[in-house]
Backbone as numpy.savetxt, mean C-alpha at the origin, in Angstrom:
# Nx Ny Nz CAx CAy CAz Cx Cy Cz
3.48 -30.06 -23.11 4.16 -29.20 -22.10 4.03 -27.70 -22.89
4.31 -26.74 -22.00 4.21 -25.28 -22.35 5.41 -24.93 -23.00
5.28 -24.88 -24.51 6.55 -24.53 -25.01 6.80 -22.96 -25.39
5.62 -22.29 -25.54 5.70 -20.88 -25.82 4.64 -20.13 -25.22
4.79 -18.83 -25.04 3.92 -17.92 -24.20 3.48 -16.83 -25.32
2.25 -16.65 -25.63 1.75 -15.65 -26.51 1.86 -14.31 -25.61
2.16 -13.17 -26.50 2.37 -11.99 -25.91 1.30 -11.06 -26.32
1.09 -9.96 -25.45 -0.11 -9.08 -25.72 0.16 -8.28 -27.01
-1.00 -7.97 -27.80 -1.01 -7.26 -29.01 -0.76 -5.76 -28.73
-1.14 -5.32 -27.75 -1.10 -3.86 -27.52 -0.48 -3.67 -25.81
0.04 -2.49 -25.62 0.37 -2.30 -24.23 -0.45 -2.53 -23.13
-0.16 -3.21 -22.03 -0.95 -3.33 -21.02 -0.65 -2.29 -20.05
-1.52 -1.91 -19.38 -1.46 -0.68 -18.42 -2.17 -1.14 -16.95
-1.46 -0.66 -15.99 -2.08 -0.79 -14.67 -1.84 0.34 -13.79
-2.98 0.80 -13.00 -2.99 1.92 -11.96 -3.18 1.22 -10.64
-2.12 1.36 -9.84 -2.12 0.92 -8.32 -2.27 2.10 -7.60
-3.24 1.98 -6.32 -3.30 3.18 -5.64 -2.08 3.06 -4.37
-1.81 4.32 -4.10 -1.02 4.47 -2.77 -1.84 3.87 -1.56
-1.17 3.56 -0.47 -1.97 3.12 0.60 -1.37 3.52 1.94
-2.30 3.58 2.87 -1.73 3.83 4.37 -2.06 2.57 5.17
-0.89 2.20 5.93 -1.35 0.99 6.68 -1.04 1.20 8.15
-1.43 0.30 8.88 -1.50 0.28 10.42 -2.39 1.15 10.97
-2.53 2.35 10.55 -3.60 3.42 11.15 -3.65 3.61 12.46
-2.47 3.38 13.10 -2.50 3.38 14.61 -2.22 1.93 15.08
-3.21 1.29 15.73 -3.10 -0.07 16.26 -3.06 -1.30 15.30
-3.44 -1.06 14.02 -3.64 -2.09 13.12 -2.31 -2.61 12.69
-1.45 -2.85 13.35 0.00 -3.11 12.88 -0.07 -4.39 12.00
0.39 -4.23 10.74 0.51 -5.34 9.73 -0.89 -5.99 9.37
-1.98 -5.27 9.72 -3.28 -5.87 9.43 -4.38 -4.85 8.76
-4.23 -3.62 9.15 -5.22 -2.58 8.69 -4.62 -1.97 7.51
-5.37 -1.63 6.47 -4.94 -0.61 5.42 -6.04 -0.01 4.86
-5.52 1.03 3.99 -6.59 2.10 3.33 -5.92 2.43 1.88
-6.70 2.24 0.96 -6.23 2.75 -0.36 -6.47 4.14 -0.61
-5.61 4.70 -1.28 -5.77 6.37 -1.50 -5.79 6.50 -2.96
-6.38 7.71 -3.29 -6.61 8.00 -4.81 -5.26 8.77 -5.41
-4.34 8.22 -5.21 -2.96 8.50 -5.82 -2.21 7.38 -6.22
-1.96 7.36 -7.62 -1.87 6.05 -8.31 -0.47 6.02 -9.06
0.26 4.95 -8.86 1.23 4.50 -9.66 0.74 3.97 -10.96
1.23 4.34 -12.07 0.79 3.90 -13.33 2.11 3.31 -14.18
1.90 1.96 -14.58 3.02 1.26 -15.26 2.36 0.77 -16.59
3.25 0.90 -17.80 2.84 0.32 -18.96 3.71 -0.87 -19.13
3.39 -1.82 -19.84 4.22 -3.01 -20.25 4.15 -3.38 -21.57
5.35 -3.54 -22.28 5.25 -4.01 -23.63 6.43 -5.10 -23.83
6.11 -6.07 -24.75 7.18 -7.09 -25.17 8.34 -6.40 -25.42
9.57 -6.91 -25.24 10.75 -6.14 -25.52 11.68 -7.44 -25.90
12.93 -6.94 -26.47 13.92 -7.74 -26.78 14.69 -8.24 -25.54
14.87 -7.20 -24.45 15.44 -7.35 -23.21 14.70 -6.66 -22.24
14.82 -7.01 -21.02 14.06 -6.27 -19.91 14.74 -4.94 -19.61
13.63 -4.08 -19.64 13.93 -2.65 -19.47 12.90 -2.03 -18.50
13.52 -1.01 -17.93 12.68 -0.19 -16.88 12.88 1.30 -17.00
11.95 2.15 -17.27 12.01 3.76 -17.25 11.17 4.13 -16.24
11.65 5.09 -15.39 10.97 5.62 -14.39 10.72 7.29 -14.53
9.68 7.77 -14.05 9.50 9.01 -14.00 8.52 9.37 -12.82
8.89 10.40 -11.96 7.93 10.81 -10.87 8.75 11.11 -9.73
8.24 10.60 -8.50 8.77 11.01 -7.19 10.07 10.39 -6.80
11.13 11.27 -6.41 12.35 10.66 -5.99 13.26 10.07 -7.16
14.07 9.30 -6.78 15.12 8.61 -7.76 14.93 7.14 -7.77
14.60 6.64 -8.88 14.52 5.12 -9.00 15.40 4.80 -10.34
16.50 3.85 -9.87 17.33 3.56 -11.23 16.50 2.96 -12.45
17.00 3.33 -13.58 16.27 2.84 -14.76 16.96 1.47 -14.99
16.82 0.55 -14.21 17.27 -0.92 -14.32 16.23 -2.03 -13.98
16.21 -2.99 -14.68 15.10 -4.04 -14.66 15.41 -4.94 -13.45
15.81 -4.53 -12.30 15.94 -5.35 -11.07 15.13 -4.73 -9.96
14.09 -4.15 -10.18 13.38 -3.37 -8.97 11.99 -4.21 -8.76
11.22 -3.55 -7.97 10.01 -4.31 -7.36 8.98 -4.54 -8.55
8.83 -3.81 -9.63 8.02 -4.09 -10.63 8.28 -5.41 -11.34
9.53 -5.47 -11.72 9.93 -6.95 -12.23 9.95 -7.83 -11.40
10.15 -7.76 -10.10 10.15 -8.68 -9.17 8.77 -9.35 -9.13
7.76 -8.40 -9.05 6.29 -8.85 -8.96 5.96 -9.67 -10.15
6.40 -9.10 -11.37 6.08 -9.72 -12.50 6.68 -11.11 -12.76
8.03 -11.25 -12.45 8.70 -12.52 -12.45 8.05 -13.55 -11.59
7.71 -13.01 -10.33 7.15 -13.94 -9.37 5.90 -14.56 -9.76
5.15 -14.02 -10.51 3.85 -14.68 -11.06 4.19 -15.97 -12.12
5.19 -15.58 -12.95 5.65 -16.57 -13.90 6.26 -17.78 -13.06
7.10 -17.48 -12.17 7.78 -18.61 -11.49 6.69 -19.27 -10.65
5.82 -18.70 -10.06 4.56 -19.44 -9.44 3.92 -20.39 -10.27
3.67 -19.96 -11.58 3.01 -20.73 -12.64 4.07 -21.69 -13.28
5.23 -21.77 -12.82 6.27 -22.60 -13.44 6.29 -22.31 -14.94
6.33 -21.00 -15.38 6.66 -20.52 -16.78 7.76 -19.71 -16.84
8.35 -19.68 -17.92 9.53 -18.71 -18.18 9.02 -17.20 -18.32
9.69 -16.30 -17.64 9.13 -15.00 -17.80 9.56 -14.30 -18.94
8.66 -13.71 -19.80 9.18 -13.15 -20.95 9.83 -11.86 -20.61
10.54 -11.43 -21.56 11.28 -10.00 -21.44 10.35 -8.94 -21.76
10.33 -7.93 -20.89 9.29 -6.98 -20.87 9.97 -5.60 -20.63
9.38 -4.54 -21.20 9.71 -3.09 -20.96 8.60 -2.43 -20.28
9.04 -1.95 -18.94 8.09 -1.20 -18.28 8.43 0.40 -18.25
7.41 1.24 -18.32 7.37 2.49 -18.22 6.51 2.88 -16.86
7.20 3.49 -15.81 6.56 3.92 -14.70 6.33 5.24 -14.52
5.05 5.74 -14.26 4.86 7.04 -13.82 4.35 7.09 -12.46
5.15 7.58 -11.54 4.73 7.54 -9.92 4.64 8.93 -9.25
3.51 9.19 -8.78 3.25 10.33 -7.87 3.45 10.04 -6.44
3.68 8.85 -6.13 3.57 8.43 -4.69 4.94 8.63 -4.09
5.06 9.45 -3.07 6.28 9.69 -2.30 7.00 8.49 -1.88
8.22 8.36 -2.08 8.89 7.17 -1.80 9.46 7.22 -0.36
9.42 5.93 0.34 9.75 5.84 1.73 9.29 6.82 2.62
7.90 7.08 2.56 7.32 8.06 3.28 6.10 7.33 4.08
5.90 6.06 3.90 4.73 5.34 4.57 3.43 5.38 3.78
3.62 5.59 2.46 2.37 5.48 1.57 2.42 4.52 0.58
3.10 3.35 0.79 2.95 2.17 0.15 3.43 2.24 -1.16
4.59 2.83 -1.40 5.11 2.88 -2.98 5.67 1.67 -3.16
6.43 0.89 -2.26 6.98 -0.34 -2.65 5.99 -1.39 -2.93
4.80 -1.39 -2.16 3.69 -2.39 -2.40 3.13 -2.01 -3.73
2.87 -0.86 -4.08 2.26 -0.46 -5.24 3.16 -0.95 -6.49
4.37 -0.85 -6.50 5.37 -1.38 -7.43 5.24 -2.82 -7.49
5.24 -3.60 -6.43 5.18 -5.11 -6.31 3.71 -5.49 -7.00
2.74 -5.02 -6.51 1.31 -5.28 -7.11 1.36 -5.06 -8.48
1.78 -3.88 -8.86 1.81 -3.52 -10.47 2.37 -4.63 -11.19
3.58 -5.08 -10.86 4.23 -6.09 -11.63 3.47 -7.38 -11.53
2.92 -7.80 -10.51 1.99 -9.00 -10.29 0.95 -8.96 -11.17
0.12 -7.71 -11.00 -0.97 -7.64 -11.75 -0.77 -7.73 -13.19
0.12 -7.07 -13.79 0.58 -7.14 -15.21 0.81 -8.41 -15.63
1.51 -9.21 -14.91 1.86 -10.60 -15.21 0.70 -11.57 -15.21
-0.28 -11.27 -14.26 -1.61 -12.01 -14.26 -2.29 -11.73 -15.59
-2.37 -10.33 -15.91 -3.16 -10.11 -17.17 -2.39 -10.77 -18.30
-1.05 -10.65 -18.31 -0.10 -11.27 -19.52 -0.62 -12.77 -19.59
-0.96 -13.44 -18.72 -1.17 -14.80 -18.52 -2.71 -15.15 -18.66
-3.32 -14.27 -18.93 -4.79 -14.42 -19.10 -5.66 -14.47 -17.70
-5.07 -13.88 -16.76 -5.88 -13.88 -15.52 -5.82 -15.11 -14.81
-4.68 -15.87 -14.88 -4.75 -17.13 -14.26 -4.78 -17.12 -12.78
-4.29 -16.05 -12.09 -4.33 -16.03 -10.74 -5.53 -15.56 -10.18
-5.93 -14.38 -11.09 -7.13 -13.47 -10.50 -6.49 -12.47 -9.47
-7.57 -11.80 -9.02 -7.29 -10.65 -7.93 -6.83 -11.38 -6.79
-7.62 -12.43 -6.31 -7.17 -13.07 -5.04 -5.82 -13.72 -5.09
-5.46 -14.31 -6.18 -4.25 -14.93 -6.44 -3.02 -13.93 -6.50
-3.35 -12.65 -7.10 -2.29 -11.58 -7.05 -2.16 -11.15 -5.62
-3.27 -10.91 -4.85 -2.99 -10.49 -3.42 -2.23 -11.74 -2.68
-2.53 -12.82 -2.78 -1.91 -13.97 -2.06 -0.43 -13.96 -2.33
-0.02 -13.76 -3.54 1.38 -13.89 -3.93 2.00 -12.61 -3.50
1.41 -11.46 -3.72 2.16 -10.04 -3.27 2.34 -10.07 -1.83
1.36 -10.44 -0.97 1.54 -10.50 0.32 2.55 -11.38 0.85
2.65 -12.61 0.22 3.82 -13.52 0.65 5.06 -12.97 0.24
5.30 -12.19 -0.86 6.51 -11.56 -1.14 6.84 -10.47 -0.30
5.73 -9.69 -0.02 5.92 -8.58 1.03 6.23 -8.81 2.36
5.72 -10.04 2.74 5.83 -10.52 4.21 4.82 -10.16 5.27
4.05 -9.29 4.83 2.82 -8.83 5.51 1.87 -8.14 4.51
0.52 -8.12 4.85 -0.53 -7.80 3.81 -1.04 -6.32 3.92
-0.77 -5.64 5.00 -1.42 -4.50 5.35 -1.38 -3.38 4.11
-0.34 -3.26 3.38 -0.29 -2.40 2.27 -0.84 -2.95 1.01
-0.58 -4.31 0.84 -0.91 -4.99 -0.47 -2.41 -5.09 -0.68
-3.25 -5.42 0.51 -4.54 -5.67 0.73 -5.26 -4.42 -0.05
-5.11 -3.17 0.49 -5.80 -2.10 -0.14 -5.27 -1.85 -1.58
-3.91 -2.07 -1.89 -3.42 -1.89 -3.22 -4.27 -2.89 -4.24
-4.81 -3.97 -3.65 -5.25 -4.98 -4.57 -6.92 -4.81 -4.57
-7.53 -4.51 -3.48 -9.00 -4.55 -3.29 -9.52 -3.14 -3.23
-8.76 -2.10 -2.76 -9.31 -0.93 -2.51 -9.85 -0.77 -1.26
-10.41 0.32 -0.82 -11.16 0.63 0.36 -10.38 0.54 1.61
-11.12 0.08 2.82 -10.54 -0.14 4.06 -10.45 -1.59 4.13
-9.27 -2.22 4.39 -9.07 -3.55 4.39 -8.57 -4.00 5.89
-8.89 -5.42 6.13 -8.57 -5.90 7.45 -8.02 -7.24 6.98
-6.76 -7.61 7.42 -6.23 -8.97 7.02 -5.72 -9.58 8.20
-5.98 -10.90 8.21 -5.59 -11.75 9.48 -4.93 -13.03 8.85
-3.87 -13.43 9.58 -3.25 -14.69 8.97 -4.07 -15.81 9.38
-4.12 -16.78 8.38 -4.81 -18.17 8.59 -3.89 -19.11 9.19
-4.40 -20.07 10.04 -3.63 -21.03 10.64 -2.83 -21.91 9.67
-3.47 -22.22 8.52 -2.75 -22.83 7.49 -1.91 -22.14 6.63
-1.84 -20.75 6.62 -0.95 -20.03 5.79 -1.71 -19.09 5.01
-1.22 -17.94 4.59 -1.85 -16.99 3.89 -2.66 -16.28 4.72
-3.61 -15.55 4.15 -4.50 -14.27 4.92 -5.90 -14.48 4.44
-6.70 -14.24 5.39 -8.21 -13.92 5.16 -8.28 -12.44 5.20
-8.79 -11.72 4.24 -9.01 -10.32 4.08 -10.43 -9.97 3.78
-10.92 -8.95 4.43 -12.26 -8.38 4.24 -12.09 -6.85 4.05
-13.04 -6.37 3.19 -12.99 -5.02 2.64 -14.33 -4.35 3.00
-14.09 -2.96 3.55 -15.29 -2.16 3.89 -15.01 -0.85 3.08
-16.14 -0.34 2.73 -16.22 1.09 1.94 -16.15 2.05 3.06
-15.18 2.96 2.92 -15.18 4.05 3.90 -16.20 5.17 3.55
-16.99 5.49 4.56 -18.00 6.48 4.44 -17.41 7.84 3.59
-18.28 8.18 2.78 -17.72 9.34 1.84 -17.59 10.63 2.46
-18.04 10.85 3.58 -17.96 12.08 4.22 -16.83 12.21 5.07
-15.95 11.16 5.29 -14.67 11.36 6.03 -13.56 12.13 5.20
-13.06 13.09 5.78 -11.91 13.87 5.26 -10.51 13.34 5.55
-9.65 13.03 4.63 -8.31 12.42 4.85 -7.33 13.55 4.51
-6.44 13.58 5.37 -5.24 14.57 5.16 -4.05 13.67 5.43
-2.85 13.90 4.76 -1.57 13.45 4.98 -0.39 14.48 5.09
0.23 14.43 6.04 1.42 15.35 6.14 2.69 14.51 5.78
3.28 14.84 4.69 4.30 14.11 4.27 5.71 14.92 4.42
6.49 14.53 5.32 7.71 15.31 5.39 8.69 15.17 4.22
9.72 16.04 4.32 10.55 15.97 3.09 11.73 14.85 3.34
11.83 14.11 4.45 12.88 13.19 4.54 12.21 11.79 4.38
13.06 10.85 4.01 12.62 9.57 4.03 12.91 8.67 5.31
12.07 7.63 5.48 12.24 6.76 6.62 12.03 5.29 6.08
13.06 4.68 5.70 13.09 3.34 5.20 12.36 2.29 6.33
11.45 1.48 5.71 10.70 0.61 6.51 11.64 -0.15 7.42
12.76 -0.78 6.82 13.61 -1.50 7.63 14.06 -0.77 8.80
14.51 0.45 8.74 14.94 1.28 9.98 13.71 1.50 10.91
12.62 1.69 10.38 11.46 1.83 11.29 11.13 0.62 12.10
11.25 -0.56 11.45 10.97 -1.88 12.05 11.99 -2.22 13.18
13.34 -1.88 12.83 14.40 -2.09 13.64 14.20 -1.58 14.94
13.38 -0.31 15.09 13.19 0.33 16.27 12.21 -0.40 17.31
11.53 -1.32 16.73 10.52 -1.95 17.68 11.12 -2.97 18.55
10.54 -3.16 19.73 11.08 -4.12 20.67 10.44 -5.66 20.20
11.09 -6.67 20.74 10.78 -8.07 20.38 9.65 -8.50 20.98
9.30 -7.86 22.30 8.03 -8.44 22.95 7.32 -7.27 23.46
5.99 -7.54 23.80 5.13 -6.53 24.41 4.55 -6.94 25.57
4.04 -6.11 26.42 3.20 -6.27 27.63 1.85 -6.86 27.31
1.21 -7.69 28.14 -0.07 -8.17 27.89 -1.03 -7.02 27.82
-0.94 -6.01 28.73 -1.85 -4.97 28.68 -2.01 -4.25 27.19
-0.71 -4.04 26.75 -0.53 -3.37 25.54 -1.08 -4.26 24.32
-1.05 -5.52 24.58 -1.65 -6.42 23.55 -3.11 -6.34 23.59
-3.77 -6.26 24.81 -5.25 -6.03 24.97 -5.71 -4.71 24.51
-5.00 -3.66 24.57 -5.34 -2.40 24.06 -5.33 -2.32 22.52
-4.26 -2.85 22.03 -4.11 -2.98 20.49 -5.11 -3.77 19.84
-5.40 -4.86 20.35 -6.58 -5.71 19.68 -7.89 -5.08 19.91
-8.19 -4.50 20.97 -9.43 -3.74 21.12 -9.54 -2.51 20.20
-8.55 -1.60 20.04 -8.58 -0.53 19.31 -8.58 -0.96 17.74
-7.79 -1.96 17.42 -8.03 -2.22 15.91 -9.39 -2.77 15.53
-9.96 -3.46 16.49 -11.44 -3.89 16.08 -12.41 -2.80 16.29
-12.14 -1.71 17.02 -12.95 -0.68 17.12 -12.75 0.29 15.77
-11.58 0.24 15.16 -11.39 0.77 14.00 -12.26 0.26 12.86
-12.52 -0.99 12.81 -13.36 -1.66 11.71 -14.84 -1.21 12.01
-15.24 -1.14 13.25 -16.56 -0.78 13.75 -16.73 0.81 13.22
-15.89 1.48 13.47 -16.05 2.88 13.19 -16.35 3.24 11.63
-15.53 2.34 10.79 -15.75 2.32 9.37 -17.19 1.74 9.01
-17.49 0.55 9.50 -18.68 -0.07 9.11 -19.99 0.70 9.55
-19.98 1.41 10.74 -21.12 2.00 11.17 -21.17 3.56 10.94
-19.95 3.86 10.20 -19.87 5.46 9.95 -19.96 6.21 11.30
-19.10 5.74 12.19 -19.12 6.50 13.45 -17.62 6.92 13.76
-17.17 8.08 12.93 -15.86 8.44 13.07 -15.36 8.96 14.30
-16.25 9.10 15.44 -15.90 9.74 16.69 -15.12 8.44 17.53
-15.50 7.33 17.05 -14.98 6.14 17.61 -13.50 6.19 17.51
-12.92 6.86 16.34 -11.42 6.76 16.15 -10.50 7.69 17.08
-11.33 8.36 17.84 -10.55 9.05 18.92 -9.90 8.19 19.82
-10.55 7.00 19.93 -10.02 5.94 20.93 -9.25 4.81 19.93
-9.92 4.61 18.76 -9.51 3.42 17.99 -8.17 3.60 17.41
-7.82 4.87 17.07 -6.48 5.15 16.40 -5.22 5.45 17.41
-5.39 5.21 18.72 -4.26 5.22 19.54 -3.62 4.15 19.66
-2.18 4.21 19.47 -1.40 3.06 19.25 -0.35 3.03 20.44
-0.22 1.87 21.08 0.99 1.67 21.95 2.02 0.56 21.52
1.75 -0.11 20.32 2.49 -1.12 19.95 3.74 -0.69 19.19
3.70 0.40 18.29 4.82 0.77 17.29 5.17 2.03 17.45
4.07 3.04 17.51 4.34 4.42 17.27 5.25 4.99 18.29
5.09 4.56 19.67 5.88 5.13 20.62 7.41 4.77 20.43
7.69 3.95 19.80 9.18 3.41 19.55 9.66 4.11 18.35
8.76 4.38 17.54 9.36 5.25 16.22 9.18 6.82 16.45
8.70 7.24 17.48 8.69 8.66 17.90 10.08 9.42 17.56
11.21 8.69 17.99 12.50 9.29 17.86 13.02 9.43 16.45
12.32 8.64 15.63 12.73 8.77 14.17 11.80 9.86 13.38
10.85 10.29 14.00 9.91 11.25 13.27 9.77 12.63 14.22
10.77 13.56 14.03 10.71 14.78 14.96 9.33 15.37 14.91
8.86 15.68 16.10 7.60 16.45 16.12 6.36 15.52 16.03
6.47 14.26 15.89 5.37 13.37 15.86 4.38 13.47 17.12
4.87 13.46 18.24 3.99 13.52 19.46 3.12 14.84 19.54
4.01 16.00 19.39 3.52 17.29 19.48 2.41 17.51 18.36
2.58 16.95 17.10 1.74 17.12 16.06 0.48 16.36 16.26
0.48 15.10 16.77 -0.48 14.18 17.03 -1.48 14.94 18.26
-0.83 15.53 19.16 -1.62 16.18 20.23 -2.36 17.39 19.69
-1.51 18.22 18.87 -2.27 19.44 18.23 -3.44 18.96 17.29
-3.16 18.01 16.47 -4.27 17.46 15.84 -5.55 17.09 16.42
-5.41 16.43 17.51 -6.55 16.03 18.33 -7.20 17.29 18.96
-6.39 18.31 19.52 -6.97 19.48 20.09 -7.70 20.29 18.81
-7.21 20.20 17.64 -7.93 20.96 16.59 -9.10 20.31 16.10
-9.45 19.04 16.67 -10.69 18.39 16.34 -10.66 17.11 15.35
-9.27 16.69 15.06 -9.18 15.45 14.33 -9.87 14.41 14.89
-10.47 13.42 14.20 -10.91 12.29 14.82 -9.71 11.23 15.16
-8.79 11.21 14.12 -7.68 10.31 14.35 -6.41 10.91 13.66
-5.35 10.69 14.28 -4.02 11.18 13.81 -2.92 9.96 14.21
-2.41 9.55 13.01 -1.55 8.24 13.13 -0.38 8.25 12.24
0.61 7.59 12.61 1.69 7.30 11.46 1.13 6.49 10.31
1.41 7.03 9.20 0.93 6.20 7.94 2.03 5.25 7.70
1.67 3.99 7.82 2.58 2.93 7.68 3.81 3.00 8.68
5.08 2.90 8.17 6.18 3.16 9.06 6.53 4.62 9.36
5.83 5.49 8.59 6.21 7.01 8.79 7.14 7.25 7.59
7.64 8.47 7.68 7.20 9.54 8.58 5.99 10.26 8.29
5.21 9.92 7.48 4.02 10.69 7.21 2.92 10.46 8.27
2.21 11.45 8.60 0.96 11.44 9.61 -0.23 11.44 8.65
-1.06 10.55 8.96 -2.43 10.52 8.41 -3.55 10.94 9.37
-4.42 11.60 8.85 -5.56 12.29 9.71 -6.96 11.94 9.07
-7.88 11.65 9.95 -9.32 11.79 9.48 -9.81 12.78 10.38
-10.53 13.71 9.74 -11.09 14.86 10.27 -12.40 15.29 9.69
-13.31 15.84 10.58 -14.63 16.53 10.00 -14.30 17.75 9.22
-15.31 17.94 8.35 -15.04 19.05 7.52 -14.64 20.39 8.44
-15.26 20.58 9.47 -15.26 21.76 10.24 -13.81 21.94 10.80
-13.13 20.89 10.97 -11.70 20.92 11.42 -10.62 20.81 10.56
-11.08 20.61 9.20 -10.15 20.35 8.19 -9.00 21.56 8.15
-9.45 22.70 8.03 -8.48 23.92 7.95 -7.58 23.85 8.96
-8.03 23.65 10.34 -7.13 23.67 11.56 -6.01 22.60 11.41
-6.47 21.42 10.97 -5.69 20.29 10.88 -4.49 20.31 9.81
-4.93 20.98 8.67 -4.04 21.20 7.67 -2.93 22.23 8.26
-3.25 23.24 8.86 -2.30 24.18 9.40 -1.24 23.52 10.32
-1.74 22.49 11.17 -0.90 21.76 12.08 -0.05 20.91 11.33
-0.52 20.19 10.24 0.27 19.47 9.36 1.39 20.26 8.70
1.02 21.36 8.20 2.00 22.19 7.39 3.05 22.57 8.35
2.67 22.85 9.68 3.96 23.13 10.49 4.81 21.80 10.75
4.11 20.54 10.87 4.84 19.50 11.21 5.95 19.14 10.01
5.24 19.32 8.75 6.21 18.86 7.64 7.29 19.75 7.36
7.02 21.11 7.62 8.17 22.03 7.33 8.60 22.17 5.99
9.66 22.84 5.73 10.18 23.08 4.47 10.58 21.81 3.69
10.08 21.74 2.38 10.26 20.59 1.67 9.26 19.54 1.98
8.32 19.63 2.82 7.15 18.63 2.96 5.92 19.16 2.27
4.92 18.36 2.40 3.63 18.87 1.73 2.52 18.18 2.42
1.29 18.76 2.20 0.09 18.08 2.79 -0.82 17.81 1.60
-1.28 16.54 1.78 -2.09 16.08 0.71 -3.52 15.75 1.28
-4.64 16.31 0.59 -5.79 15.98 0.84 -6.31 14.76 -0.20
-6.60 13.59 0.27 -6.91 12.62 -0.61 -8.27 11.83 -0.19
-8.73 11.27 -1.24 -9.93 10.41 -1.11 -9.56 8.84 -1.02
-10.40 8.05 -0.61 -10.20 6.68 -0.53 -10.17 6.19 -1.94
-9.16 5.31 -2.30 -9.10 4.75 -3.70 -9.68 3.38 -3.84
-9.78 2.91 -5.18 -10.16 1.52 -5.49 -8.95 0.74 -5.67
-9.14 -0.53 -5.63 -7.98 -1.51 -6.03 -7.42 -1.30 -7.35
-6.24 -1.86 -7.70 -5.62 -1.88 -9.15 -6.67 -1.98 -10.15
-6.31 -1.19 -11.24 -7.15 -1.31 -12.55 -6.21 -1.60 -13.73
-6.68 -2.49 -14.59 -5.90 -2.77 -15.74 -6.53 -2.34 -16.91
-5.74 -2.07 -17.93 -6.40 -1.60 -19.27 -5.51 -2.12 -20.35
-5.88 -1.96 -21.57 -5.19 -2.41 -22.61 -5.67 -3.77 -23.13
-5.11 -4.24 -24.27 -5.62 -5.47 -25.00 -5.19 -6.58 -24.19
-6.30 -7.43 -23.74 -5.91 -8.64 -22.89 -4.99 -9.54 -23.85
-4.04 -10.07 -23.11 -3.30 -11.10 -23.67 -3.89 -12.43 -23.95
-3.32 -13.25 -24.90 -3.87 -14.57 -24.99 -3.29 -15.41 -23.97
-4.03 -16.26 -23.28 -3.54 -17.23 -22.32 -2.56 -18.21 -22.80
-1.67 -18.59 -21.84 -0.69 -19.62 -22.40 -1.41 -20.86 -22.96
-0.80 -21.51 -24.00 -1.47 -22.69 -24.53 -0.46 -23.73 -24.53
-0.90 -24.97 -24.58 0.01 -26.19 -24.59 0.42 -26.33 -26.08
1.77 -26.47 -26.09 2.33 -26.78 -27.31 3.09 -28.13 -27.23
2.73 -28.99 -28.20 3.45 -30.30 -28.13 4.87 -30.23 -28.17
5.59 -31.16 -27.58 7.06 -31.13 -27.43 7.45 -31.69 -28.72
8.69 -31.18 -29.16 9.16 -31.76 -30.51 9.61 -33.05 -30.35
9.30 -34.04 -31.50 9.63 -35.50 -31.32 11.12 -35.61 -31.32
């Protein structure tokens, strides 16, 4: 039986990217990794601890998403979770539609996987984190990087594919100063949709993937238009419709709610970048900010690899 678990000799570290999900019509299936990273260090400790620095306010208590992801891996492997101290440095705005929650969950799961010698691997970390999150759209790019498409399998779990985003695409994000909890944004959605809207949504999500694969950003002028969730969330994001229209008029290829919002994501040609930034600056107002970001890679681990669990004979 497994009697004890060896602990890493030096701190483990993980960097997990921010993410933008949905991208318009890709509700719960399309995602994009961004080069803004949550960093978490893990050390063995006499009791669970959590120290946070960065965006917003997160209690320094060991009952958050990093510990949840960490403990879930050990529970999945039927192992006792060791006590651990986490130190988190987070530049990702909280509750703004940039995947801060998924980044924390993936960070904990990735650190636990490294702690156990890579028992799950990257695919296993994705599968477990997606199950915990309930949908894969933010988790997939946090794990794999790039542009991700995830679809539920009939037998459970998800099939995910990754595409590299063309390097010439310019990405801007207008981040308002107020938070919009995902639960509140989901509560605004209707229980059913019209068949015509279902057809438009499927077609435009497919066109998004083609735009990335073929480096044809002009396709996003159609591919990024959503009828499934954004119209119902407009009352929660003041100025959303006007900003989207102004961004398209300024030359943006795409303007969409990032995740559940309230952040607006933009794909723009270089020639329209300044005009789009001006529109976003007006949209976010006082207390908001505009971020120019690049596409990110999946989570990265560093530090001394731990020793894998080993079988220890039970006491006679």
